[in-house]
C-alpha positions as CSV (number, residue, x, y, z in Angstrom):
1,S,45.3,95.8,-72.9
2,N,49.0,94.9,-72.8
3,S,50.3,98.0,-71.0
4,F,51.0,99.6,-67.6
5,C,48.5,102.4,-68.2
6,T,45.6,100.0,-68.7
7,L,45.7,99.1,-65.1
8,L,46.8,102.4,-63.5
9,E,43.9,104.4,-62.0
10,G,43.6,107.9,-60.6
11,P,44.7,111.3,-61.9
12,S,48.2,112.6,-61.4
13,A,48.9,116.2,-60.2
14,T,49.2,118.7,-63.0
15,M,51.8,121.5,-62.4
16,F,52.4,122.7,-65.9
17,R,50.8,123.4,-69.3
18,L,51.6,120.4,-71.5
19,S,51.3,122.5,-74.7
20,R,54.1,124.7,-73.4
21,L,56.1,121.7,-72.3
22,V,56.1,120.3,-75.8
23,R,57.6,123.5,-77.1
24,C,60.2,123.6,-74.3
25,A,61.2,120.0,-74.9
26,G,61.4,120.6,-78.6
27,A,63.7,123.6,-78.0
28,A,66.0,121.6,-75.7
29,A,66.4,118.9,-78.2
30,T,66.8,120.8,-81.5
31,A,70.3,119.7,-82.2
32,A,69.5,116.1,-81.4
33,A,66.3,116.1,-83.4
34,S,68.2,117.0,-86.6
35,E,70.4,114.0,-86.1
36,A,67.5,111.8,-85.4
37,A,66.0,112.7,-88.7
38,A,69.0,111.3,-90.5
39,S,69.2,108.0,-88.6
40,A,66.7,105.4,-87.3
41,S,65.3,106.3,-83.9
42,P,64.8,103.7,-81.2
43,P,61.4,101.9,-81.7
44,E,58.7,103.4,-79.5
45,R,56.5,100.9,-77.7
46,P,53.0,102.2,-76.9
47,L,52.4,101.7,-73.2
48,C,48.7,102.6,-73.3
49,E,46.1,101.3,-75.7
50,R,43.1,102.6,-73.8
51,V,41.4,106.0,-74.7
52,A,42.4,108.4,-72.0
53,E,39.9,110.4,-70.1
54,D,41.6,113.5,-71.5
55,P,42.8,112.3,-74.9
56,E,44.5,115.7,-75.7
57,T,46.5,115.7,-72.5
58,Y,47.4,112.0,-73.0
59,A,48.5,112.7,-76.6
60,L,50.6,115.7,-75.6
61,A,52.3,113.8,-72.7
62,T,53.1,110.9,-75.0
63,R,54.6,113.3,-77.5
64,V,56.8,114.8,-74.8
65,K,57.9,111.4,-73.6
66,Q,58.8,110.3,-77.1
67,H,60.6,113.5,-78.1
68,C,62.7,113.5,-74.9
69,T,63.6,109.8,-75.3
70,I,64.8,110.3,-78.8
71,A,66.8,113.4,-77.8
72,L,68.4,111.7,-74.8
73,S,69.5,108.8,-76.9
74,K,71.8,111.2,-78.8
75,F,73.6,112.2,-75.6
76,T,75.7,110.4,-73.1
77,T,75.7,112.9,-70.2
78,G,73.9,115.9,-68.8
79,H,70.8,117.5,-70.2
80,P,68.7,117.5,-67.0
81,E,66.0,119.5,-68.7
82,L,65.1,116.5,-70.9
83,F,64.9,114.2,-67.9
84,L,62.8,116.8,-66.1
85,H,60.3,117.2,-69.0
86,R,60.0,113.4,-69.5
87,G,59.5,112.9,-65.8
88,R,56.6,115.4,-65.8
89,A,55.1,113.6,-68.9
90,Y,55.3,110.3,-67.0
91,L,53.4,111.8,-64.2
92,E,50.6,112.9,-66.6
93,L,50.6,109.3,-68.0
94,G,50.1,107.9,-64.5
95,L,53.5,106.3,-64.2
96,P,55.1,107.9,-61.1
97,F,57.8,105.3,-60.7
98,F,59.2,106.2,-64.1
99,A,58.9,109.9,-63.3
100,R,60.9,109.3,-60.1
101,A,63.7,107.7,-62.1
102,D,63.9,110.7,-64.4
103,F,63.7,113.2,-61.6
104,R,66.6,111.4,-59.9
105,N,68.7,111.8,-63.0
106,A,67.8,115.5,-63.4
107,A,68.7,116.1,-59.7
108,Q,72.3,115.0,-60.4
109,H,72.8,118.2,-62.3
110,I,70.3,120.8,-61.0
111,N,68.6,121.6,-57.7
112,M,65.2,120.0,-57.9
113,G,63.8,121.0,-54.5
114,T,61.0,118.9,-53.0
115,E,58.0,119.8,-55.3
116,H,58.5,117.0,-57.8
117,E,59.0,114.3,-55.1
118,M,55.8,115.4,-53.4
119,L,54.0,115.0,-56.7
120,V,55.4,111.4,-57.1
121,E,54.3,110.5,-53.6
122,E,50.8,111.8,-54.2
123,A,50.5,109.8,-57.4
124,L,51.8,106.7,-55.7
125,R,49.2,107.0,-52.9
126,Q,46.4,106.9,-55.5
127,M,47.6,103.6,-57.1
128,P,46.5,100.1,-56.2
129,K,48.9,98.1,-54.0
130,E,49.3,95.3,-56.6
131,Q,49.0,95.4,-60.3
132,I,49.8,93.3,-63.4
133,A,51.5,94.7,-66.4
134,Y,51.7,93.1,-69.8
135,F,54.2,93.8,-72.6
136,E,53.5,92.8,-76.1
137,S,55.7,90.8,-78.5
138,A,56.4,91.4,-82.1
139,D,56.4,88.8,-84.9
140,N,59.1,90.4,-87.1
141,H,61.8,87.9,-86.2
142,L,59.8,84.6,-85.9
143,G,61.0,83.5,-89.3
144,L,64.6,83.8,-88.2
145,L,64.5,82.9,-84.5
146,V,61.7,80.4,-84.2
147,D,60.4,78.8,-87.4
148,P,63.6,77.0,-88.4
149,Y,63.5,75.0,-85.1
150,L,59.9,73.9,-85.3
151,G,59.3,70.2,-86.2
152,K,57.4,68.9,-89.2
153,G,53.6,69.5,-88.8
154,V,54.1,72.2,-86.3
155,A,53.4,76.0,-86.6
156,M,52.9,79.2,-84.7
157,R,49.5,80.9,-84.6
158,K,47.3,83.1,-82.5
159,T,45.4,81.4,-79.7
160,S,41.7,81.7,-79.2
161,D,41.7,82.1,-75.4
162,G,43.6,85.4,-75.2
163,K,47.0,83.9,-74.4
164,G,48.5,85.5,-77.5
165,R,50.6,83.2,-79.6
166,G,51.0,79.4,-79.3
167,V,52.4,76.4,-81.1
168,F,49.9,74.1,-82.8
169,A,49.9,70.8,-84.7
170,T,49.1,71.3,-88.4
171,E,48.9,67.5,-88.9
172,E,48.5,64.5,-86.7
173,L,51.5,63.8,-84.5
174,K,52.5,60.5,-82.9
175,P,54.2,60.0,-79.5
176,G,57.9,60.8,-80.0
177,D,57.4,63.2,-82.9
178,V,59.7,66.2,-82.7
179,V,57.9,69.5,-81.8
180,V,61.0,71.7,-81.3
181,K,64.4,70.7,-82.6
182,R,67.5,70.9,-80.5
183,C,68.5,74.6,-80.4
184,P,70.7,76.7,-78.1
185,A,69.4,79.1,-75.5
186,W,69.9,82.7,-76.2
187,L,71.4,83.5,-72.8
188,S,72.3,81.2,-69.9
189,Y,73.7,81.6,-66.4
190,P,75.3,78.8,-64.4
191,L,73.8,77.8,-61.1
192,Q,76.8,75.9,-59.8
193,D,80.5,76.6,-59.5
194,G,82.6,74.6,-62.0
195,H,80.1,75.2,-64.9
196,C,80.6,77.3,-68.1
197,A,79.5,80.9,-67.8
198,A,78.2,80.9,-71.4
199,C,76.4,77.6,-71.8
200,G,76.0,76.3,-68.3
201,G,77.6,73.0,-69.0
202,A,80.1,71.3,-66.8
203,I,83.7,72.4,-67.2
204,G,86.0,69.5,-67.8
205,I,89.6,68.9,-66.8
206,R,90.7,72.0,-68.7
207,S,88.9,75.3,-68.3
208,F,89.2,78.4,-70.5
209,A,89.4,81.6,-68.4
210,C,88.4,85.0,-69.8
211,K,91.4,86.7,-71.4
212,N,91.0,89.5,-68.8
213,S,92.9,88.3,-65.8
214,D,90.7,90.4,-63.5
215,C,87.5,88.8,-64.7
216,H,85.9,85.8,-62.9
217,E,84.2,84.1,-65.9
218,E,85.4,80.6,-67.0
219,Y,84.2,78.6,-69.9
220,C,84.2,75.0,-71.0
221,S,85.7,75.7,-74.5
222,R,87.3,78.4,-76.6
223,E,84.1,78.5,-78.6
224,C,82.0,79.4,-75.5
225,R,84.6,82.0,-74.6
226,H,84.4,83.6,-78.1
227,V,80.5,83.4,-78.1
228,A,80.3,85.1,-74.7
229,S,82.7,87.9,-75.8
230,Q,80.8,88.5,-79.0
231,T,77.3,88.2,-77.4
232,Y,77.2,89.7,-73.9
233,H,80.6,89.9,-72.2
234,G,82.7,92.1,-74.5
235,G,81.2,95.3,-73.4
236,V,81.3,94.7,-69.6
237,C,84.3,92.5,-69.1
238,N,86.5,95.4,-67.8
239,N,83.7,96.9,-65.7
240,K,84.6,95.9,-62.1
241,Q,81.5,97.4,-60.6
242,F,79.3,95.4,-63.0
243,Q,81.1,92.3,-62.0
244,E,80.5,93.2,-58.3
245,I,76.8,93.4,-58.9
246,E,76.9,90.1,-60.7
247,L,78.7,88.3,-57.8
248,E,76.3,89.9,-55.2
249,L,73.3,88.5,-57.1
250,Y,75.0,85.1,-57.5
251,N,75.6,85.0,-53.8
252,D,71.9,85.9,-53.2
253,L,70.9,83.1,-55.4
254,K,73.1,80.5,-53.6
255,L,71.8,81.7,-50.2
256,A,68.2,81.9,-51.2
257,S,65.9,80.2,-48.7
258,T,62.7,80.5,-50.6
259,P,61.7,79.9,-54.2
260,S,60.7,83.6,-54.5
261,A,64.2,84.8,-53.4
262,F,65.8,82.3,-55.8
263,N,63.7,83.3,-58.8
264,T,64.3,87.0,-58.1
265,A,68.0,86.6,-58.1
266,A,67.8,84.3,-61.2
267,V,65.8,86.9,-63.2
268,F,68.2,89.7,-62.3
269,L,71.3,87.7,-63.2
270,L,69.8,87.1,-66.7
271,L,68.8,90.8,-66.8
272,L,72.5,91.5,-66.4
273,R,73.2,89.3,-69.4
274,V,70.7,91.4,-71.4
275,Y,72.4,94.6,-70.3
276,G,75.7,93.0,-71.4
277,V,74.2,92.4,-74.8
278,S,72.9,96.0,-75.0
279,V,76.2,97.6,-73.9
280,T,78.3,95.3,-76.1
281,H,76.2,96.0,-79.3
282,K,75.1,99.5,-78.3
283,I,71.4,98.8,-78.8
284,I,68.6,99.2,-76.3
285,P,67.0,96.1,-74.9
286,S,63.6,96.6,-76.6
287,A,65.3,96.7,-80.0
288,L,67.0,93.4,-79.6
289,P,65.3,90.8,-81.9
290,Q,65.1,88.2,-79.0
291,M,63.5,90.7,-76.6
292,R,61.0,91.9,-79.3
293,T,60.0,88.3,-79.9
294,L,59.1,87.7,-76.2
295,A,56.0,88.8,-74.4
296,G,56.1,89.8,-70.8
297,R,53.9,89.8,-67.7
298,L,54.8,91.4,-64.4
299,M,52.9,91.4,-61.1
300,F,54.2,94.4,-59.3
301,S,53.8,96.9,-56.5
302,A,54.2,100.6,-57.4
303,E,56.0,101.2,-54.1
304,T,58.5,98.5,-54.9
305,L,59.1,99.9,-58.4
306,S,59.6,103.3,-56.8
307,A,62.1,102.0,-54.2
308,E,64.2,98.8,-54.3
309,T,63.8,98.1,-58.0
310,L,64.5,101.7,-58.9
311,D,67.6,101.7,-56.6
312,F,69.0,98.7,-58.5
313,Y,68.3,100.3,-61.9
314,S,69.9,103.6,-60.8
315,R,73.1,101.7,-59.7
316,L,73.2,99.6,-62.9
317,A,72.6,102.6,-65.2
318,R,75.3,104.6,-63.4
319,I,78.0,102.0,-63.7
320,T,77.2,101.1,-67.3
321,D,76.8,104.8,-68.2
322,T,73.4,104.1,-69.8
323,Q,71.2,106.8,-68.0
324,T,70.4,108.5,-71.3
325,T,70.0,105.4,-73.5
326,I,68.3,102.7,-71.3
327,S,65.4,104.3,-69.5
328,Y,63.8,102.8,-66.4
329,E,60.8,102.0,-68.7
330,E,63.2,99.9,-70.9
331,F,64.6,98.2,-67.8
332,I,61.1,97.2,-66.5
333,C,60.1,96.0,-69.9
334,A,63.2,93.7,-70.1
335,L,62.5,92.6,-66.5
336,A,58.9,91.6,-67.3
337,K,59.8,89.7,-70.4
338,L,62.6,87.7,-68.7
339,T,60.4,87.0,-65.6
340,G,57.9,85.0,-67.7
341,N,60.4,83.3,-70.0
342,I,63.1,81.7,-67.9
343,F,63.8,78.0,-68.0
344,Q,65.6,76.3,-65.1
345,E,67.8,73.3,-65.6
346,D,69.8,71.4,-63.0
347,T,72.9,73.4,-63.6
348,H,71.8,76.6,-65.3
349,I,69.0,79.0,-66.1
350,D,68.2,80.0,-69.7
351,A,66.4,82.7,-71.6
352,H,65.2,80.5,-74.4
353,V,63.3,82.2,-77.2
354,V,62.0,79.1,-79.0
355,R,60.7,77.2,-75.9
356,S,59.0,80.4,-74.7
357,M,56.7,80.1,-77.7
358,L,54.9,77.1,-76.1
359,N,52.3,77.8,-73.5
360,H,51.9,76.0,-70.2
361,S,49.5,73.2,-69.4
362,C,49.4,70.9,-66.3
363,D,48.1,68.3,-68.8
364,N,51.0,68.9,-71.2
365,N,51.3,67.0,-74.4
366,V,55.0,67.9,-75.0
367,V,58.0,67.0,-72.9
368,D,61.8,67.7,-72.9
369,T,63.9,64.7,-73.8
370,G,67.2,66.5,-73.0
371,G,67.5,68.8,-76.0
372,E,64.5,68.1,-78.2
373,L,60.8,68.8,-77.3
374,V,58.7,65.8,-78.4
375,A,55.0,64.9,-78.3
376,V,54.3,62.6,-75.3
377,R,51.0,61.3,-76.8
378,G,49.0,61.5,-80.0
379,V,48.0,65.0,-81.0
380,R,45.2,66.0,-83.4
381,P,45.6,68.6,-86.1
382,G,44.7,72.0,-84.7
383,E,45.4,71.0,-81.1
384,E,47.7,73.4,-79.2
385,L,51.1,71.9,-78.1
386,C,51.9,72.7,-74.5
387,I,54.7,72.0,-72.1
388,S,54.7,72.1,-68.3
389,Y,56.6,75.0,-66.9
390,Y,56.8,73.2,-63.5
391,P,57.1,69.5,-64.3
392,H,58.2,68.7,-60.8
393,L,54.8,69.9,-59.5
394,N,52.7,67.9,-62.0
395,A,51.9,65.1,-59.5
396,K,50.8,67.5,-56.8
397,P,47.2,68.7,-56.2
398,Y,45.9,71.8,-58.0
399,K,45.9,74.0,-54.9
400,I,49.6,73.4,-54.4
401,R,50.4,73.9,-58.1
402,S,48.6,77.2,-58.2
């Protein structure tokens, strides 16, 4: 099951009657609920597909979480009771790291004492040290974001081995036949100085700086500067604290001594790009068409999600003023989807929606020719088309590659 709850074991402490909590949460959000009825609410992603041991409790907790999330989306500040109610619901759903995030937000406005923190700690002690979470994708935007870039005789379909979606040959392909046409990445981040902040390409003799003289971004063309402003940069350009976080992460990436440290910094840099898109367009990450199209897989430690990762989220939410609109759950979903869908080039890293549709194989039948993805050998109709996510490791033994 593609959810956090599928893999979380152990009961969480119960300190309230959920039926009363539903009524309290409803009363706290009456004004916001009337507005929500007149406008589209943020799409709710089910985190749990399993049948809970106590279905009634699970259903009530889910209702509280949904109700509070919709209500909070109508406000920009305050309303600690909504954070408190949603945090309690997260505890019932077995998600103490999300509960801690909401309790932190509530504690900014009211005296919380130590009781809630004790409940979070108890729930964390009952959880496995390492877990894997899956986040599902949606097919609504494939016709717009993916299908136009697929080559002749190529189509998307469900795989038979549980990997979800894949790209398949619908007719015989010869070596050199185009599988994916040349198409731009959704978001990029340069890995080297002297490269465009928008596309990652080398900046020539003339650079085009951001129009904000206090901003550090430089571009290779006016077009890239305009695209950046319209896509991800417009909403955060004047936010000095946001730029400080970005420069800290870039410095971490440049100083990374292990692949793990490098990859972590790379993912968080692209996550800042996603936040930029969300703030610029005033839409939560999970509602962005590109993010909805991607699936996510995240191996995590509950302790880490309750400490270092949560600290980063809290800082980012505070400086972007998104505590009420982008929940910690939203943040982790975006992190998971980016983690499994980043492509590294020599000079930049990309979040590339179309290429993410191809699954990995060490015996890949598709290669990148510097823009287009083409078949490297003959492919039969019905055969899945795969790329190597780690082409530099292909010649190494399986034990090293794995």
